[in-house]
N, CA, C and O atoms as a CHARMM CRD file, in Angstrom:
* protein
*
  368
    1    1 MET  N     35.33400  44.06400 -56.57800 PROA 1      0.00000
    2    1 MET  CA    34.63600  43.14800 -55.77300 PROA 1      0.00000
    3    1 MET  C     33.22900  42.82600 -56.40200 PROA 1      0.00000
    4    1 MET  O     32.51800  43.75200 -56.79300 PROA 1      0.00000
    5    2 LYS  N     32.89400  41.72600 -56.48400 PROA 2      0.00000
    6    2 LYS  CA    31.59300  41.38300 -56.83200 PROA 2      0.00000
    7    2 LYS  C     30.65200  41.25600 -55.78500 PROA 2      0.00000
    8    2 LYS  O     30.91800  40.74600 -54.69700 PROA 2      0.00000
    9    3 ILE  N     29.28300  41.83100 -56.18700 PROA 3      0.00000
   10    3 ILE  CA    28.27100  41.82800 -55.13200 PROA 3      0.00000
   11    3 ILE  C     27.18300  41.38600 -55.96200 PROA 3      0.00000
   12    3 ILE  O     26.96200  41.91600 -57.05100 PROA 3      0.00000
   13    4 ASN  N     26.30900  40.19100 -55.38000 PROA 4      0.00000
   14    4 ASN  CA    25.11500  39.63500 -55.75900 PROA 4      0.00000
   15    4 ASN  C     24.00300  40.30100 -55.27100 PROA 4      0.00000
   16    4 ASN  O     23.89300  40.53000 -54.06700 PROA 4      0.00000
   17    5 PHE  N     23.09300  40.66500 -56.15100 PROA 5      0.00000
   18    5 PHE  CA    21.72900  41.42700 -55.47900 PROA 5      0.00000
   19    5 PHE  C     20.48900  40.39100 -55.93300 PROA 5      0.00000
   20    5 PHE  O     20.55000  39.61700 -56.88800 PROA 5      0.00000
   21    6 TYR  N     19.52300  40.53100 -55.16300 PROA 6      0.00000
   22    6 TYR  CA    18.34400  39.77400 -55.25700 PROA 6      0.00000
   23    6 TYR  C     16.95700  40.53100 -55.22000 PROA 6      0.00000
   24    6 TYR  O     16.79600  41.57300 -54.58500 PROA 6      0.00000
   25    7 ALA  N     15.97000  39.90800 -55.96000 PROA 7      0.00000
   26    7 ALA  CA    14.70300  40.42600 -55.65300 PROA 7      0.00000
   27    7 ALA  C     14.38200  41.85800 -56.24800 PROA 7      0.00000
   28    7 ALA  O     14.53200  42.05400 -57.45400 PROA 7      0.00000
   29    8 THR  N     13.99400  42.73800 -55.50200 PROA 8      0.00000
   30    8 THR  CA    13.69800  44.13000 -55.97800 PROA 8      0.00000
   31    8 THR  C     14.88600  44.86000 -55.91000 PROA 8      0.00000
   32    8 THR  O     14.89500  46.01100 -56.34600 PROA 8      0.00000
   33    9 LEU  N     15.95800  44.32600 -55.39600 PROA 9      0.00000
   34    9 LEU  CA    17.33200  45.16200 -55.65300 PROA 9      0.00000
   35    9 LEU  C     18.02100  45.21100 -57.01100 PROA 9      0.00000
   36    9 LEU  O     18.73000  46.14300 -57.39200 PROA 9      0.00000
   37   10 ARG  N     17.75600  44.18600 -57.65200 PROA 10     0.00000
   38   10 ARG  CA    18.45300  44.18500 -59.16200 PROA 10     0.00000
   39   10 ARG  C     18.17800  45.11900 -60.24800 PROA 10     0.00000
   40   10 ARG  O     19.03500  45.50100 -61.04500 PROA 10     0.00000
   41   11 PRO  N     16.82400  45.51100 -60.25200 PROA 11     0.00000
   42   11 PRO  CA    16.51900  46.70600 -60.97800 PROA 11     0.00000
   43   11 PRO  C     17.11200  47.87800 -60.63100 PROA 11     0.00000
   44   11 PRO  O     17.38000  48.63600 -61.56300 PROA 11     0.00000
   45   12 ILE  N     17.42500  48.27300 -59.35400 PROA 12     0.00000
   46   12 ILE  CA    17.82700  49.44600 -58.94800 PROA 12     0.00000
   47   12 ILE  C     19.44700  49.37300 -59.44800 PROA 12     0.00000
   48   12 ILE  O     19.87400  50.37800 -60.01600 PROA 12     0.00000
   49   13 VAL  N     20.26700  48.34500 -59.28100 PROA 13     0.00000
   50   13 VAL  CA    21.63500  48.28400 -59.68500 PROA 13     0.00000
   51   13 VAL  C     21.98100  47.87200 -61.19400 PROA 13     0.00000
   52   13 VAL  O     23.07800  47.95500 -61.74700 PROA 13     0.00000
   53   14 GLY  N     20.74300  47.39700 -61.73300 PROA 14     0.00000
   54   14 GLY  CA    20.76900  47.13100 -63.18300 PROA 14     0.00000
   55   14 GLY  C     21.31700  45.67100 -63.47800 PROA 14     0.00000
   56   14 GLY  O     21.92100  45.43400 -64.52400 PROA 14     0.00000
   57   15 GLY  N     21.09200  44.74800 -62.55800 PROA 15     0.00000
   58   15 GLY  CA    21.48500  43.34700 -62.93800 PROA 15     0.00000
   59   15 GLY  C     21.61700  42.45800 -61.59100 PROA 15     0.00000
   60   15 GLY  O     21.44800  42.84600 -60.43500 PROA 15     0.00000
   61   16 ARG  N     21.92200  41.31300 -61.99400 PROA 16     0.00000
   62   16 ARG  CA    21.97600  40.33300 -60.66100 PROA 16     0.00000
   63   16 ARG  C     23.46800  40.43900 -60.02600 PROA 16     0.00000
   64   16 ARG  O     23.60800  39.88500 -58.93600 PROA 16     0.00000
   65   17 THR  N     24.48100  41.02300 -60.53000 PROA 17     0.00000
   66   17 THR  CA    25.89800  40.86100 -60.15700 PROA 17     0.00000
   67   17 THR  C     26.38800  42.18800 -60.57600 PROA 17     0.00000
   68   17 THR  O     26.23900  42.53900 -61.74600 PROA 17     0.00000
   69   18 VAL  N     26.98700  42.98700 -59.67000 PROA 18     0.00000
   70   18 VAL  CA    27.71000  44.06900 -60.00000 PROA 18     0.00000
   71   18 VAL  C     29.26400  44.06500 -59.28700 PROA 18     0.00000
   72   18 VAL  O     29.58400  43.35000 -58.33700 PROA 18     0.00000
   73   19 GLU  N     30.01000  44.89500 -59.87800 PROA 19     0.00000
   74   19 GLU  CA    31.28700  44.98900 -59.47400 PROA 19     0.00000
   75   19 GLU  C     31.71700  46.25600 -59.06600 PROA 19     0.00000
   76   19 GLU  O     31.37100  47.12500 -59.86600 PROA 19     0.00000
   77   20 LEU  N     32.33100  46.65600 -58.13200 PROA 20     0.00000
   78   20 LEU  CA    32.55500  47.83500 -57.45800 PROA 20     0.00000
   79   20 LEU  C     34.22200  47.70400 -57.18600 PROA 20     0.00000
   80   20 LEU  O     34.75000  46.73100 -56.64800 PROA 20     0.00000
   81   21 PRO  N     34.83900  48.75300 -57.61800 PROA 21     0.00000
   82   21 PRO  CA    36.28600  48.83400 -57.42800 PROA 21     0.00000
   83   21 PRO  C     36.58700  49.23400 -55.79800 PROA 21     0.00000
   84   21 PRO  O     36.92100  50.37800 -55.49100 PROA 21     0.00000
   85   22 LEU  N     36.43800  48.23400 -54.87200 PROA 22     0.00000
   86   22 LEU  CA    36.63200  48.66400 -53.52900 PROA 22     0.00000
   87   22 LEU  C     38.11000  47.82200 -53.13200 PROA 22     0.00000
   88   22 LEU  O     38.45500  46.73700 -53.60100 PROA 22     0.00000
   89   23 GLU  N     38.80400  48.59300 -52.20600 PROA 23     0.00000
   90   23 GLU  CA    39.87900  48.03200 -51.85300 PROA 23     0.00000
   91   23 GLU  C     39.89000  46.75900 -50.70700 PROA 23     0.00000
   92   23 GLU  O     39.02500  46.67200 -49.83600 PROA 23     0.00000
   93   24 GLU  N     40.84100  45.93800 -50.83400 PROA 24     0.00000
   94   24 GLU  CA    40.82700  44.87300 -49.97700 PROA 24     0.00000
   95   24 GLU  C     40.70000  45.29600 -48.52000 PROA 24     0.00000
   96   24 GLU  O     41.25200  46.36400 -48.25200 PROA 24     0.00000
   97   25 GLY  N     40.13900  44.72600 -47.62300 PROA 25     0.00000
   98   25 GLY  CA    39.92700  45.11300 -46.16400 PROA 25     0.00000
   99   25 GLY  C     38.87600  46.14800 -45.80700 PROA 25     0.00000
  100   25 GLY  O     38.80500  46.68400 -44.70200 PROA 25     0.00000
  101   26 VAL  N     37.94500  46.42200 -46.98200 PROA 26     0.00000
  102   26 VAL  CA    36.84600  47.42900 -46.69600 PROA 26     0.00000
  103   26 VAL  C     35.93600  46.63900 -45.74600 PROA 26     0.00000
  104   26 VAL  O     35.78100  45.42700 -45.89400 PROA 26     0.00000
  105   27 THR  N     35.31700  47.35400 -44.74200 PROA 27     0.00000
  106   27 THR  CA    34.34700  46.83700 -43.95300 PROA 27     0.00000
  107   27 THR  C     32.99300  46.76100 -44.56300 PROA 27     0.00000
  108   27 THR  O     32.57800  47.49300 -45.46100 PROA 27     0.00000
  109   28 VAL  N     32.31600  45.74700 -43.94800 PROA 28     0.00000
  110   28 VAL  CA    30.88700  45.48900 -44.31700 PROA 28     0.00000
  111   28 VAL  C     29.94900  47.06400 -44.47400 PROA 28     0.00000
  112   28 VAL  O     29.12600  47.38800 -45.33100 PROA 28     0.00000
  113   29 ARG  N     30.44400  47.78900 -43.33600 PROA 29     0.00000
  114   29 ARG  CA    29.54700  49.12100 -43.38100 PROA 29     0.00000
  115   29 ARG  C     30.33000  50.00300 -44.57600 PROA 29     0.00000
  116   29 ARG  O     29.57700  50.61400 -45.33500 PROA 29     0.00000
  117   30 GLU  N     31.41800  50.09600 -44.75400 PROA 30     0.00000
  118   30 GLU  CA    31.97400  50.78100 -45.86900 PROA 30     0.00000
  119   30 GLU  C     31.47600  50.21000 -47.31600 PROA 30     0.00000
  120   30 GLU  O     31.30400  50.96000 -48.27700 PROA 30     0.00000
  121   31 LEU  N     31.28600  48.94600 -47.36100 PROA 31     0.00000
  122   31 LEU  CA    30.63000  48.45700 -48.59600 PROA 31     0.00000
  123   31 LEU  C     29.17200  48.93200 -48.81500 PROA 31     0.00000
  124   31 LEU  O     28.76900  49.39400 -49.88200 PROA 31     0.00000
  125   32 VAL  N     28.43700  48.77500 -47.72400 PROA 32     0.00000
  126   32 VAL  CA    27.03300  49.38700 -47.78700 PROA 32     0.00000
  127   32 VAL  C     26.91700  50.99300 -48.13600 PROA 32     0.00000
  128   32 VAL  O     26.02700  51.46900 -48.84000 PROA 32     0.00000
  129   33 THR  N     27.90200  51.68500 -47.55900 PROA 33     0.00000
  130   33 THR  CA    28.04100  53.21600 -48.01700 PROA 33     0.00000
  131   33 THR  C     28.49900  53.27700 -49.46300 PROA 33     0.00000
  132   33 THR  O     27.88700  53.96100 -50.28300 PROA 33     0.00000
  133   34 SER  N     29.35600  52.70900 -49.71400 PROA 34     0.00000
  134   34 SER  CA    29.75000  52.64300 -51.28400 PROA 34     0.00000
  135   34 SER  C     28.51000  52.26700 -52.01100 PROA 34     0.00000
  136   34 SER  O     28.13900  53.07300 -52.86400 PROA 34     0.00000
  137   35 LEU  N     27.81100  51.21000 -51.83600 PROA 35     0.00000
  138   35 LEU  CA    26.69100  50.71700 -52.55700 PROA 35     0.00000
  139   35 LEU  C     25.58800  51.82600 -52.83200 PROA 35     0.00000
  140   35 LEU  O     24.99400  52.00000 -53.89600 PROA 35     0.00000
  141   36 VAL  N     25.42100  52.62500 -51.50600 PROA 36     0.00000
  142   36 VAL  CA    24.39900  53.72000 -51.53900 PROA 36     0.00000
  143   36 VAL  C     24.91500  54.98900 -52.37000 PROA 36     0.00000
  144   36 VAL  O     24.09900  55.68700 -52.97300 PROA 36     0.00000
  145   37 GLU  N     25.95600  55.20400 -52.38600 PROA 37     0.00000
  146   37 GLU  CA    26.76500  56.27000 -52.87900 PROA 37     0.00000
  147   37 GLU  C     26.68100  55.99000 -54.48600 PROA 37     0.00000
  148   37 GLU  O     26.42600  56.94000 -55.22700 PROA 37     0.00000
  149   38 GLN  N     26.86800  54.85300 -54.95500 PROA 38     0.00000
  150   38 GLN  CA    26.79100  54.37700 -56.24400 PROA 38     0.00000
  151   38 GLN  C     25.37900  54.25700 -56.99100 PROA 38     0.00000
  152   38 GLN  O     25.14400  54.46800 -58.18000 PROA 38     0.00000
  153   39 TRP  N     24.60000  53.90500 -56.08700 PROA 39     0.00000
  154   39 TRP  CA    23.11900  53.70700 -56.53500 PROA 39     0.00000
  155   39 TRP  C     22.17500  54.55600 -55.23100 PROA 39     0.00000
  156   39 TRP  O     21.68000  53.97100 -54.26800 PROA 39     0.00000
  157   40 PRO  N     22.11700  55.53400 -55.40100 PROA 40     0.00000
  158   40 PRO  CA    21.39200  56.44100 -54.25900 PROA 40     0.00000
  159   40 PRO  C     19.87500  55.85500 -53.80200 PROA 40     0.00000
  160   40 PRO  O     19.48500  55.85800 -52.63400 PROA 40     0.00000
  161   41 PRO  N     19.18200  55.40400 -54.82700 PROA 41     0.00000
  162   41 PRO  CA    17.77600  54.66000 -54.52500 PROA 41     0.00000
  163   41 PRO  C     18.11700  53.44500 -53.61600 PROA 41     0.00000
  164   41 PRO  O     17.13300  52.95700 -53.06100 PROA 41     0.00000
  165   42 LEU  N     19.09400  52.96900 -53.40100 PROA 42     0.00000
  166   42 LEU  CA    19.26400  51.82700 -52.46300 PROA 42     0.00000
  167   42 LEU  C     19.02500  52.29500 -51.05100 PROA 42     0.00000
  168   42 LEU  O     18.47400  51.57500 -50.21800 PROA 42     0.00000
  169   43 ARG  N     19.48200  53.61200 -50.77700 PROA 43     0.00000
  170   43 ARG  CA    19.40400  53.89700 -49.56600 PROA 43     0.00000
  171   43 ARG  C     18.19800  53.66200 -48.84600 PROA 43     0.00000
  172   43 ARG  O     18.24000  53.12100 -47.74100 PROA 43     0.00000
  173   44 GLU  N     17.02600  54.05200 -49.41700 PROA 44     0.00000
  174   44 GLU  CA    15.74300  53.55900 -48.83200 PROA 44     0.00000
  175   44 GLU  C     15.16100  52.30900 -48.59600 PROA 44     0.00000
  176   44 GLU  O     14.23600  52.08000 -47.81800 PROA 44     0.00000
  177   45 GLN  N     15.91800  51.29100 -49.50900 PROA 45     0.00000
  178   45 GLN  CA    15.64300  49.95700 -49.43200 PROA 45     0.00000
  179   45 GLN  C     16.75600  49.46600 -48.37900 PROA 45     0.00000
  180   45 GLN  O     16.36700  48.49000 -47.73700 PROA 45     0.00000
  181   46 LEU  N     17.92100  49.86700 -48.08300 PROA 46     0.00000
  182   46 LEU  CA    18.97100  49.11500 -47.15000 PROA 46     0.00000
  183   46 LEU  C     18.85600  49.82700 -45.76500 PROA 46     0.00000
  184   46 LEU  O     18.76400  49.11300 -44.76600 PROA 46     0.00000
  185   47 LEU  N     18.85400  51.19000 -45.63700 PROA 47     0.00000
  186   47 LEU  CA    19.03200  51.98500 -44.45100 PROA 47     0.00000
  187   47 LEU  C     17.87800  52.49300 -43.74200 PROA 47     0.00000
  188   47 LEU  O     16.87500  52.80000 -44.38600 PROA 47     0.00000
  189   48 ASP  N     17.91600  52.62000 -42.43400 PROA 48     0.00000
  190   48 ASP  CA    17.04100  53.36100 -41.80900 PROA 48     0.00000
  191   48 ASP  C     17.21200  54.78400 -41.68400 PROA 48     0.00000
  192   48 ASP  O     18.13000  55.35500 -42.27200 PROA 48     0.00000
  193   49 GLU  N     16.36700  55.40800 -40.93700 PROA 49     0.00000
  194   49 GLU  CA    16.71100  56.89100 -40.81400 PROA 49     0.00000
  195   49 GLU  C     17.95900  57.39900 -40.03300 PROA 49     0.00000
  196   49 GLU  O     18.33100  58.57200 -40.08500 PROA 49     0.00000
  197   50 HSD  N     18.44200  56.64100 -39.46400 PROA 50     0.00000
  198   50 HSD  CA    19.65400  56.57000 -38.73000 PROA 50     0.00000
  199   50 HSD  C     21.00900  56.11100 -39.56300 PROA 50     0.00000
  200   50 HSD  O     22.11500  56.16400 -39.02600 PROA 50     0.00000
  201   51 GLY  N     20.83600  55.68800 -40.83200 PROA 51     0.00000
  202   51 GLY  CA    21.79300  55.27600 -41.66200 PROA 51     0.00000
  203   51 GLY  C     22.47400  53.84900 -41.19200 PROA 51     0.00000
  204   51 GLY  O     23.64700  53.52700 -41.37700 PROA 51     0.00000
  205   52 GLU  N     21.49900  53.11200 -40.57100 PROA 52     0.00000
  206   52 GLU  CA    21.76700  51.57000 -40.11600 PROA 52     0.00000
  207   52 GLU  C     21.15700  50.72700 -40.90500 PROA 52     0.00000
  208   52 GLU  O     20.04600  51.05900 -41.31700 PROA 52     0.00000
  209   53 LEU  N     21.69600  49.49100 -41.29400 PROA 53     0.00000
  210   53 LEU  CA    21.22200  48.60800 -41.84700 PROA 53     0.00000
  211   53 LEU  C     19.74600  48.16200 -41.37400 PROA 53     0.00000
  212   53 LEU  O     19.60400  47.95000 -40.17000 PROA 53     0.00000
  213   54 TYR  N     18.77000  48.02200 -42.12500 PROA 54     0.00000
  214   54 TYR  CA    17.40800  47.61200 -41.67000 PROA 54     0.00000
  215   54 TYR  C     17.63500  46.20500 -41.18500 PROA 54     0.00000
  216   54 TYR  O     18.41200  45.46600 -41.79100 PROA 54     0.00000
  217   55 GLN  N     16.98700  45.81100 -40.11500 PROA 55     0.00000
  218   55 GLN  CA    16.99500  44.31500 -39.56300 PROA 55     0.00000
  219   55 GLN  C     16.41900  43.47000 -40.49300 PROA 55     0.00000
  220   55 GLN  O     16.76400  42.29600 -40.35500 PROA 55     0.00000
  221   56 HSD  N     15.63700  43.70200 -41.41100 PROA 56     0.00000
  222   56 HSD  CA    15.15000  42.99600 -42.29600 PROA 56     0.00000
  223   56 HSD  C     15.83800  42.96500 -43.73700 PROA 56     0.00000
  224   56 HSD  O     15.32900  42.39000 -44.69900 PROA 56     0.00000
  225   57 VAL  N     16.90900  43.57000 -43.77200 PROA 57     0.00000
  226   57 VAL  CA    17.78800  43.56500 -44.92500 PROA 57     0.00000
  227   57 VAL  C     19.09200  42.66900 -44.58100 PROA 57     0.00000
  228   57 VAL  O     19.80500  42.77400 -43.58300 PROA 57     0.00000
  229   58 HSD  N     19.20200  41.92300 -45.46500 PROA 58     0.00000
  230   58 HSD  CA    20.36100  40.93600 -45.33600 PROA 58     0.00000
  231   58 HSD  C     21.62300  41.18900 -46.02500 PROA 58     0.00000
  232   58 HSD  O     21.43800  41.41400 -47.22200 PROA 58     0.00000
  233   59 VAL  N     22.83200  41.22700 -45.66500 PROA 59     0.00000
  234   59 VAL  CA    23.84100  41.24400 -46.34100 PROA 59     0.00000
  235   59 VAL  C     24.92800  40.11200 -45.97900 PROA 59     0.00000
  236   59 VAL  O     25.68200  40.26100 -45.01700 PROA 59     0.00000
  237   60 PHE  N     24.96500  39.01300 -46.77600 PROA 60     0.00000
  238   60 PHE  CA    25.54700  38.00800 -46.29000 PROA 60     0.00000
  239   60 PHE  C     27.02600  37.92500 -46.94900 PROA 60     0.00000
  240   60 PHE  O     27.24800  38.16700 -48.13600 PROA 60     0.00000
  241   61 ILE  N     27.92800  37.57700 -46.07000 PROA 61     0.00000
  242   61 ILE  CA    29.27800  37.25000 -46.70000 PROA 61     0.00000
  243   61 ILE  C     29.69600  35.92200 -46.22800 PROA 61     0.00000
  244   61 ILE  O     29.78600  35.52800 -45.06500 PROA 61     0.00000
  245   62 ASN  N     29.94300  35.28300 -47.35600 PROA 62     0.00000
  246   62 ASN  CA    30.20400  33.91300 -47.45600 PROA 62     0.00000
  247   62 ASN  C     29.27800  33.15000 -46.85900 PROA 62     0.00000
  248   62 ASN  O     29.60900  32.19400 -46.15800 PROA 62     0.00000
  249   63 GLY  N     27.85900  33.52700 -47.09200 PROA 63     0.00000
  250   63 GLY  CA    26.72100  32.66300 -46.67300 PROA 63     0.00000
  251   63 GLY  C     26.25100  33.07800 -45.36600 PROA 63     0.00000
  252   63 GLY  O     25.23700  32.50800 -44.96200 PROA 63     0.00000
  253   64 ARG  N     26.84800  34.06100 -44.53500 PROA 64     0.00000
  254   64 ARG  CA    26.68900  34.36700 -43.27000 PROA 64     0.00000
  255   64 ARG  C     26.13300  35.72900 -43.07300 PROA 64     0.00000
  256   64 ARG  O     26.75300  36.65300 -43.59900 PROA 64     0.00000
  257   65 ASP  N     25.08800  35.98900 -42.41500 PROA 65     0.00000
  258   65 ASP  CA    24.42200  37.43300 -42.23200 PROA 65     0.00000
  259   65 ASP  C     25.59400  38.09000 -41.50100 PROA 65     0.00000
  260   65 ASP  O     26.09200  37.63500 -40.47200 PROA 65     0.00000
  261   66 ALA  N     25.98800  39.20600 -42.13200 PROA 66     0.00000
  262   66 ALA  CA    26.99200  40.31000 -41.54200 PROA 66     0.00000
  263   66 ALA  C     26.80200  40.64300 -40.22200 PROA 66     0.00000
  264   66 ALA  O     27.70700  40.42700 -39.41600 PROA 66     0.00000
  265   67 PRO  N     25.70000  41.16400 -39.85900 PROA 67     0.00000
  266   67 PRO  CA    25.58100  41.43500 -38.17400 PROA 67     0.00000
  267   67 PRO  C     26.04700  40.36600 -37.21900 PROA 67     0.00000
  268   67 PRO  O     26.56900  40.64100 -36.13900 PROA 67     0.00000
  269   68 TYR  N     25.84100  39.12300 -37.65500 PROA 68     0.00000
  270   68 TYR  CA    26.13100  37.96600 -37.03000 PROA 68     0.00000
  271   68 TYR  C     27.45600  37.42400 -36.87200 PROA 68     0.00000
  272   68 TYR  O     27.70400  36.64400 -35.95200 PROA 68     0.00000
  273   69 ARG  N     28.48400  37.85500 -37.86600 PROA 69     0.00000
  274   69 ARG  CA    29.76800  37.62700 -37.91000 PROA 69     0.00000
  275   69 ARG  C     30.48700  38.35700 -36.79400 PROA 69     0.00000
  276   69 ARG  O     30.03900  39.26300 -36.09200 PROA 69     0.00000
  277   70 ASP  N     31.83900  37.72200 -36.75700 PROA 70     0.00000
  278   70 ASP  CA    32.67400  38.46700 -35.74300 PROA 70     0.00000
  279   70 ASP  C     33.00700  39.80700 -36.30600 PROA 70     0.00000
  280   70 ASP  O     33.46300  39.87300 -37.44700 PROA 70     0.00000
  281   71 GLY  N     32.81100  40.89900 -35.57900 PROA 71     0.00000
  282   71 GLY  CA    33.03500  42.17900 -35.95500 PROA 71     0.00000
  283   71 GLY  C     31.92600  42.74000 -36.52300 PROA 71     0.00000
  284   71 GLY  O     31.98000  43.96200 -36.66400 PROA 71     0.00000
  285   72 GLY  N     30.92800  42.17800 -36.88800 PROA 72     0.00000
  286   72 GLY  CA    29.50800  42.56200 -37.29700 PROA 72     0.00000
  287   72 GLY  C     29.74200  43.42800 -38.54900 PROA 72     0.00000
  288   72 GLY  O     30.40300  42.92800 -39.45900 PROA 72     0.00000
  289   73 MET  N     29.28100  44.63500 -38.67700 PROA 73     0.00000
  290   73 MET  CA    29.27900  45.66200 -39.67400 PROA 73     0.00000
  291   73 MET  C     30.64300  46.13200 -39.88600 PROA 73     0.00000
  292   73 MET  O     31.00100  46.50700 -41.00200 PROA 73     0.00000
  293   74 GLU  N     31.51400  46.13300 -38.76000 PROA 74     0.00000
  294   74 GLU  CA    32.99400  46.64800 -39.03400 PROA 74     0.00000
  295   74 GLU  C     33.76900  45.50500 -39.30800 PROA 74     0.00000
  296   74 GLU  O     34.97400  45.74700 -39.24500 PROA 74     0.00000
  297   75 ALA  N     33.43200  44.11300 -39.64700 PROA 75     0.00000
  298   75 ALA  CA    34.06700  42.99100 -40.16600 PROA 75     0.00000
  299   75 ALA  C     34.71600  43.63800 -41.48400 PROA 75     0.00000
  300   75 ALA  O     34.23800  44.54800 -42.16100 PROA 75     0.00000
  301   76 THR  N     35.98600  42.91000 -41.69300 PROA 76     0.00000
  302   76 THR  CA    36.46600  43.20600 -43.17100 PROA 76     0.00000
  303   76 THR  C     36.09500  42.12100 -44.05300 PROA 76     0.00000
  304   76 THR  O     35.85400  40.95200 -43.75100 PROA 76     0.00000
  305   77 ILE  N     36.08000  42.79500 -45.42600 PROA 77     0.00000
  306   77 ILE  CA    35.67800  41.74000 -46.62800 PROA 77     0.00000
  307   77 ILE  C     37.16300  41.68700 -47.45600 PROA 77     0.00000
  308   77 ILE  O     37.97300  42.60900 -47.54800 PROA 77     0.00000
  309   78 THR  N     37.25700  40.42400 -47.98500 PROA 78     0.00000
  310   78 THR  CA    38.31900  40.27400 -48.97000 PROA 78     0.00000
  311   78 THR  C     37.86900  40.24500 -50.43000 PROA 78     0.00000
  312   78 THR  O     36.64400  40.23200 -50.55100 PROA 78     0.00000
  313   79 ALA  N     38.39500  40.23400 -51.28400 PROA 79     0.00000
  314   79 ALA  CA    38.02700  40.22000 -52.67700 PROA 79     0.00000
  315   79 ALA  C     37.63000  38.79900 -52.89200 PROA 79     0.00000
  316   79 ALA  O     36.80800  38.60400 -53.78800 PROA 79     0.00000
  317   80 GLU  N     38.05700  37.81600 -52.25000 PROA 80     0.00000
  318   80 GLU  CA    37.74100  36.33800 -52.39100 PROA 80     0.00000
  319   80 GLU  C     36.33200  36.18900 -51.84800 PROA 80     0.00000
  320   80 GLU  O     35.59300  35.30800 -52.28500 PROA 80     0.00000
  321   81 ASP  N     35.93600  37.06400 -50.87100 PROA 81     0.00000
  322   81 ASP  CA    34.43600  36.83500 -50.34900 PROA 81     0.00000
  323   81 ASP  C     33.40600  36.91000 -51.30400 PROA 81     0.00000
  324   81 ASP  O     33.42500  37.60300 -52.32200 PROA 81     0.00000
  325   82 VAL  N     32.40200  36.07700 -50.88000 PROA 82     0.00000
  326   82 VAL  CA    31.08700  35.94000 -51.91900 PROA 82     0.00000
  327   82 VAL  C     30.08700  36.95200 -50.84300 PROA 82     0.00000
  328   82 VAL  O     29.90400  36.77000 -49.64000 PROA 82     0.00000
  329   83 ILE  N     29.53700  38.04000 -51.69900 PROA 83     0.00000
  330   83 ILE  CA    28.71500  38.94200 -50.99900 PROA 83     0.00000
  331   83 ILE  C     27.22900  39.01100 -51.72400 PROA 83     0.00000
  332   83 ILE  O     27.04500  39.32700 -52.89900 PROA 83     0.00000
  333   84 ASP  N     26.21800  38.64800 -50.77300 PROA 84     0.00000
  334   84 ASP  CA    24.91400  38.69900 -51.32700 PROA 84     0.00000
  335   84 ASP  C     24.12300  39.69100 -50.51700 PROA 84     0.00000
  336   84 ASP  O     24.35600  39.82400 -49.31500 PROA 84     0.00000
  337   85 VAL  N     23.26000  40.34300 -51.09300 PROA 85     0.00000
  338   85 VAL  CA    22.43800  41.48800 -50.74900 PROA 85     0.00000
  339   85 VAL  C     20.91000  41.06400 -50.85300 PROA 85     0.00000
  340   85 VAL  O     20.41400  40.98200 -51.97700 PROA 85     0.00000
  341   86 PHE  N     20.17000  40.80000 -49.76800 PROA 86     0.00000
  342   86 PHE  CA    18.81100  40.44800 -49.86200 PROA 86     0.00000
  343   86 PHE  C     17.95100  41.44200 -49.29600 PROA 86     0.00000
  344   86 PHE  O     18.23400  41.78300 -48.14800 PROA 86     0.00000
  345   87 PRO  N     16.82200  42.06300 -49.92200 PROA 87     0.00000
  346   87 PRO  CA    15.91900  42.88600 -49.30100 PROA 87     0.00000
  347   87 PRO  C     14.83100  42.12300 -48.71000 PROA 87     0.00000
  348   87 PRO  O     14.56600  40.95800 -49.00800 PROA 87     0.00000
  349   88 ALA  N     14.21000  42.84300 -47.85100 PROA 88     0.00000
  350   88 ALA  CA    13.12300  42.10200 -47.21400 PROA 88     0.00000
  351   88 ALA  C     12.09900  41.63700 -48.24200 PROA 88     0.00000
  352   88 ALA  O     11.63800  42.41800 -49.07400 PROA 88     0.00000
  353   89 VAL  N     11.75500  40.36700 -48.17400 PROA 89     0.00000
  354   89 VAL  CA    10.61800  39.70800 -49.05000 PROA 89     0.00000
  355   89 VAL  C      9.56800  39.11100 -48.30000 PROA 89     0.00000
  356   89 VAL  O      9.72500  38.66900 -47.16200 PROA 89     0.00000
  357   90 ALA  N      8.46100  39.09700 -48.95500 PROA 90     0.00000
  358   90 ALA  CA     7.25000  38.48800 -48.21700 PROA 90     0.00000
  359   90 ALA  C      6.65500  37.55400 -49.21100 PROA 90     0.00000
  360   90 ALA  O      7.03600  37.66200 -50.37700 PROA 90     0.00000
  361   91 GLY  N      5.62000  36.49600 -48.85100 PROA 91     0.00000
  362   91 GLY  CA     5.11900  36.10500 -49.85600 PROA 91     0.00000
  363   91 GLY  C      4.39700  34.88900 -49.37000 PROA 91     0.00000
  364   91 GLY  O      4.57600  34.56600 -48.19600 PROA 91     0.00000
  365   92 GLY  N      3.61400  34.18400 -50.11300 PROA 92     0.00000
  366   92 GLY  CA     2.80400  33.00700 -49.53300 PROA 92     0.00000
  367   92 GLY  C      2.92400  31.84400 -50.36100 PROA 92     0.00000
  368   92 GLY  O      2.34200  30.80400 -50.05300 PROA 92     0.00000
């Protein structure tokens, strides 16, 4: 499964796009858990003290923010889905 990263997350994972060997039907929550297991420094960037995705972090599945999709973080992902992970960014 290919995952695209943006901004400050790219140096942590070592590039723009990474591929993880995840099974078909994995949930968004399982995806985030796998990312944090593969790259432990992502934990502080993506998850709060309760292990929940920060509100200012966006995991897009096919261009739609995961928490706002049907099923939210429990929605399943297919190998064909386009996954993008954005950290909080600010600027002027």
